[in-house]
N, C-alpha and C positions, 0 to 999 in steps of 0.2 A: 458511490463507492464500489458497487458491483463491477462496473466497467473498469475501474482502476485495478481491482484485485484479479479479475478474470479475463479482461479483454472483451467481454460480452456486454452489450448495452442493456440486457435484461436476463432474468432467470429463464433458462430453457424450460419448455413444458414438462419434460421428464426429469428436470433437475440437472445438476452438474455431475459429471462422471466420477469425480473424486470428492472427498471431504476436504474442507478448508483446514489449513494447519497454520501454526504460529511458531516462528523461530526467533530467538533472541540473539542479536549480533553483538559480539565482543570485539575489542581491538580497534575501535575507531581512533584515529589520530588525535592526540592531545591538542586542544584548542579549536577543534572542528566540531560542528554540530551536524551530524549525519541525519538524513531524513529516513523515515520508514520506506521500505521498498517492497515490491511484490515479485513473485514468480508466477506468471499466468499459466505456465505449463504444469506446475505442481499445485497451483492454487494455494500459495503460501504467502503470508505477510511476514516480513522480517522487521523486527523492531530493535533499534539500537538500545542497549542497556543504559547508556549514559543520559538518556532522556528521563531525568529523575524527578520531574514534577509534572503534575497533571496539565498545567498551563503550557509548559514547553512541549509535552507530548501532543496536545491538541494543536498547537501552532505548527509543529513540524508535520503532523499528519494532514492537516488541512492544506498546508503548502504543497506537500507531495501530491495530493489529489488534484487540487485546482490548477497546478502548473504542469501536469503531466500531459504528454502528447504521445500518441502511438496508435497503431492499427488503423491509421487513416481516420480516426474518430474525432480529432481536434481536442480541444480542452474538455476535460471531464467536468460534469456537473454533479452537484450533491443530491439531486432528486432522482 
């Protein structure tokens, strides 16, 4: 999850330069299930407010993590 949130495969020895933050996203289109997203620049996770059950939140979060590609790192792993 650190890789998905920060773009880094591990926690740097001196820690991250910024604190992690959380934003709630409003305004997703009706009938769509948006996934959580991240901003690696600001180290922010953005959670859609329409994910109104624990099961749906877990499903969408795992989907976002496992299916993400970027920074030349390939698919993210949960460990």
